[in-house]
Structure formats: structure tokens, C-alpha cells
C-alpha positions in Angstrom: 0.1 0.0 0.1 1.2 3.6 -0.7 3.0 5.3 2.2 0.8 7.7 2.1 -1.9 5.7 3.6 -1.2 2.8 6.0 -3.0 -0.4 6.4 -3.0 -2.2 9.6 -5.0 -5.5 9.8 -5.4 -7.1 13.0 -6.2 -11.0 13.7 -9.7 -9.7 15.4 -11.4 -8.4 12.1 -10.1 -4.7 12.7 -8.3 -2.7 10.2 -6.8 0.5 10.8 -6.3 2.9 8.4 -3.9 5.9 9.2 -3.6 9.0 6.9 0.4 9.2 6.6 1.4 12.5 5.8 1.9 14.5 9.0 4.2 17.1 7.4 1.4 18.3 5.2 -1.2 17.3 8.2 -2.6 14.7 6.2 -3.9 16.9 3.8 -6.3 14.6 1.0 -3.6 14.9 -1.9 -3.8 12.9 -5.1 -1.6 10.3 -3.9 -3.6 9.5 -0.6 -6.9 9.8 -2.6 -5.8 7.1 -4.8 -4.5 5.1 -1.9 -7.9 5.4 -0.1 -10.0 4.5 -3.0 -8.0 1.2 -3.7 -7.9 0.5 0.4 -11.8 0.9 0.5 -12.4 -0.9 -2.4 -10.3 -3.9 -0.8 -12.4 -3.8 2.4 -15.7 -3.7 0.6 -14.6 -7.2 -0.8 -13.3 -8.6 2.5 -15.6 -10.7 4.4 -13.5 -11.0 7.3 -13.4 -7.1 8.3 -15.6 -6.5 11.3 -14.9 -3.2 11.9 -12.4 -0.3 10.6 -10.8 2.7 12.2 -9.6 5.8 10.7 -7.2 8.2 12.4 -4.0 10.2 11.2 0.0 10.1 11.6 1.3 13.0 13.5 -0.3 15.7 15.4 -3.3 16.0 12.9 -6.1 13.9 11.8 -6.7 15.7 8.6 -6.4 19.1 7.6 -8.7 18.4 4.4 -8.4 18.9 0.9 -5.1 20.1 -0.7 -5.6 23.3 -1.5 -2.2 23.9 -3.4 -4.2 23.6 -6.7 -7.0 26.1 -5.9 -5.3 29.2 -6.9 -5.3 28.0 -10.5 -9.2 27.1 -10.6 -10.3 30.3 -11.9 -9.0 29.1 -15.6 -10.9 25.9 -15.4 -14.4 25.6 -16.4 -17.1 24.6 -13.8 -17.8 21.4 -15.4 -14.4 20.2 -15.5 -14.4 21.4 -11.7 -17.6 19.6 -10.9 -16.4 16.2 -12.0 -13.2 16.5 -10.0 -14.8 17.4 -6.9 -17.5 14.7 -7.4 -15.0 11.9 -7.7 -12.8 13.2 -4.8 -16.1 13.4 -2.7 -17.2 10.0 -3.8 -13.9 8.6 -3.1 -13.3 9.8 0.3 -16.8 9.0 1.5 -16.9 6.0 0.2 -16.1 4.5 3.8 -19.6 5.2 4.6 -20.4 2.5 2.2 -19.1 0.0 4.0 -21.1 -2.6 5.2 -19.1 -2.8 8.7 -19.0 -0.2 11.1 -16.3 2.5 11.2 -14.7 4.5 13.6 -12.9 7.8 13.3 -10.1 8.6 15.9 -9.6 12.2 15.8 -6.2 12.2 17.1 -5.9 16.3 16.2 -7.4 18.8 14.1 -10.1 17.8 11.5 -10.4 20.7 9.3 -13.1 20.9 6.3 -13.2 17.5 4.4 -10.9 16.2 7.1 -13.7 16.9 9.8 -16.3 15.6 7.1 -14.4 12.1 6.6 -14.6 12.0 10.5 -18.5 12.7 10.3 -18.9 10.0 7.7 -17.4 7.5 10.2 -20.5 5.6 12.3 -18.5 6.4 15.7 -16.0 9.3 16.8 -13.6 9.5 19.4 -11.1 12.8 19.8 -8.8 14.4 21.5 -10.0 16.8 24.1 -7.8 19.6 22.6 -8.1 18.5 19.0 -9.8 21.4 16.6 -12.8 20.5 14.7 -13.9 23.2 12.1 -15.6 23.7 8.7 -13.7 27.2 7.6 -15.2 26.8 3.9 -16.9 30.3 3.7 -13.7 31.6 5.1 -11.8 30.5 2.2 -14.3 31.9 -0.4 -15.9 28.5 -0.8 -19.1 26.7 -0.4 -18.9 23.7 2.0 -18.0 20.6 0.1 -18.0 16.6 0.7 -21.4 16.6 1.9 -20.5 19.0 4.9 -24.0 20.5 4.7 -25.7 16.9 5.2 -23.0 15.5 7.4 -22.9 18.2 9.9 -27.0 18.3 10.5 -27.0 14.6 10.3 -24.5 14.2 13.4 -24.6 17.3 15.3 -28.1 18.8 14.3 -29.2 21.9 12.3 -28.3 24.8 15.0 -24.9 23.6 15.5 -24.3 22.9 11.5 -25.6 26.6 11.3 -22.9 27.9 13.4 -20.1 26.2 12.4 -20.6 26.8 8.6 -21.9 29.9 8.6 -19.5 31.6 11.6 -16.7 29.3 11.2 -17.0 28.1 15.0 -14.2 26.1 16.0 -15.1 23.4 18.7 -12.5 21.8 20.7 -12.8 17.9 21.2 -14.0 18.4 24.6 -16.8 20.8 23.3 -17.5 18.2 20.4 -18.4 15.8 22.9 -20.7 18.2 24.7 -22.5 19.0 21.6 -22.7 15.3 20.1 -20.4 15.7 17.4 -18.3 13.2 18.7 -19.0 10.2 20.9 -16.1 10.6 23.5 -13.0 13.2 23.9 -10.0 11.8 25.9 -6.8 13.0 26.4 -4.7 12.9 22.9 -2.6 10.0 23.8 -5.7 8.1 24.5 -7.3 8.6 21.5 -6.4 5.7 19.5 -6.6 3.3 22.2 -10.3 4.4 23.2 -11.5 3.6 19.6 -9.8 0.5 19.4 -11.4 -0.6 22.5 -14.8 0.4 20.8 -13.8 -1.5 17.9 -13.0 -4.6 19.8 -16.6 -4.5 21.3 -18.0 -3.8 17.7 -15.8 -7.0 16.2 -17.1 -9.2 19.1 -20.5 -8.8 18.1 -22.4 -11.3 15.6 -21.5 -10.0 12.0 -24.2 -10.5 10.2 -26.8 -8.7 12.7 -24.2 -5.6 12.9 -24.0 -5.0 9.3 -27.9 -5.4 9.1 -28.1 -2.9 11.9 -25.8 -0.4 10.6 -28.2 -0.4 7.2 -30.9 0.4 9.5 -29.6 3.5 11.0 -28.0 4.8 7.8 -28.8 8.4 6.9 -30.2 8.9 10.3 -32.5 5.8 10.6 -35.7 5.3 9.4 -38.0 8.2 8.3 -41.0 6.8 10.7 -41.7 4.0 13.1 -43.7 1.9 10.4 -40.8 1.9 8.1 -38.7 0.8 11.0 -41.2 -2.3 11.9 -41.1 -3.0 8.2 -37.2 -3.3 8.0 -36.9 -5.2 11.4 -39.9 -7.5 10.4 -37.2 -8.8 7.3 -33.9 -8.0 9.0 -34.7 -10.0 12.5 -35.8 -13.4 10.7 -32.6 -13.2 8.7 -30.7 -13.1 11.6 -33.1 -15.9 13.4 -31.7 -18.3 10.6 -28.0 -17.9 11.3 -26.0 -19.9 13.2 -24.7 -17.1 15.1 -27.9 -16.3 16.9 -27.8 -20.0 18.1 -24.5 -19.5 19.5 -25.5 -16.2 21.0 -28.2 -17.8 22.9 -25.8 -20.7 23.9 -23.5 -18.6 25.1 -25.9 -16.5 27.3 -27.2 -19.9 28.7 -23.7 -20.9 29.6 -22.7 -17.3 30.8 -19.6 -17.4 28.5 -18.4 -15.1 25.8 -20.1 -16.0 22.1 -17.9 -17.3 19.5 -19.4 -15.8 16.5 -18.5 -16.6 12.8 -20.8 -14.8 10.5 -22.6 -17.7 9.6 
């Protein structure tokens, strides 16, 4: 795998993706974007994966998109820019389409598209002193990478408006209070906290976990009836698995279950 992206596969079904360009605060440049595209495609096809953790090397999670090329965009037609941005957005947000749960270990600043990447994950654990911000309008830019969808989905419309319209910066500790991250911890504990959560995810029944992620996608069902219709199909699917039999046996025998995904 590319030096710009480190892929660590653990024996418990957990995969850690590390954005690895600390000198540029893990900016999402072309080489890293290409490596990310391949890595996520590989994970999508790997049935042994149970949880994916994303973090950054050095002192930042990600400073977002590589801004060095923006100065020349005035000479490029809008349709070409649109195509380029759509490809960039869809490549990075493909992590949202993985069937297994994903966790962002926000070890440092998460800026712009870097923040959106963290928001695209199912769970977020952040350094208490990390800075989370979406400074698009301060750069003369409209928000991108689904920021106008992800921020309201995760933190609600009032905070999304404040961050996108005023440029408010949240620390990791403030982000926990507002619900933007699940938990804020000391910087040296961020990855360990995320891996601990990943271990709990990986210990659950894989089929049930994947179907539960689908049920919660996009903020959940539009109404209770939709939830009931989904659950009346998805729950019988899990009832037909060996894992359900194992789960019941483990509960009866007061031991940890050994789920296989079958």
C-alpha cells in the first residue's frame, strides 16, 4: 500500500487506516486519495473485516483537501471542476458505504474535508484538545464533501449552521458536549479508545451488526412504520443464522460468544 496511507490488519477483524502525510497535516492530496480509493475497495470485498478505524499520523487527523491547486481553478470551466470534486468526494465518502461499522480516531485537528471524513464514520473518538472546524466560507468556498448533510445529521441543524456560517471552531471536549463526537479523551488515549470500541464492535455477531448499520444509515428510518417493516425482515434473517444459536447458547452458559458470521 502507498506510503501516504498505512493499512494495518489485526487478527480480530479490525483494520486501522492511518492517513500518513504528517508534514502536510495529512492533507488529502492526489496520492493519498488514490491509495484511499484502493484500500476502501479492498475492504469492501473482504468478508473477514468486522470494524474499520481511521486515524492520522502525527499531530493532526486531517487538514482536509489539498488547497495548493485552488489558485489555478479560475481558469478551469465549472463542469470540469464539478467532475473533479464529485470524484474526490465520492472516493473519500466511500467509507460510509462499507457494510461494517467505522470509527474515526480524531487524534488532532480535523479541518474541512477532514472533518467530513470523521463525520462519515459511524463513531468518533477525539482528542480533547483537537480542533474541529469547517472553514469553507472563510476561504471563499461553498462547503463540500457533503458537509451540508453530514454536519446536520450528526450534530443537528443549529450547530451545523453555526459552524458553517460563522466558522465556529470546536475543541474535542466541546464536540463531545454537542454530540459531534462520541467521547473526548486525552490525546495519547485516542487511538486506544477507538480500538477498544472497535473490539467491542468486532465481538458482536457480524450479520446482525451489518444489518443494524444499514438500519441506522442516513439517520435511521423516516418513521416508525418503516422501522417495523425493515425489522420484520432483518430480524428473521438473523434468526436463521448459526450466530443466533451461538449467542443464545453463550448467554445460557454464561460465556463469551464465538461468532463466525454464519
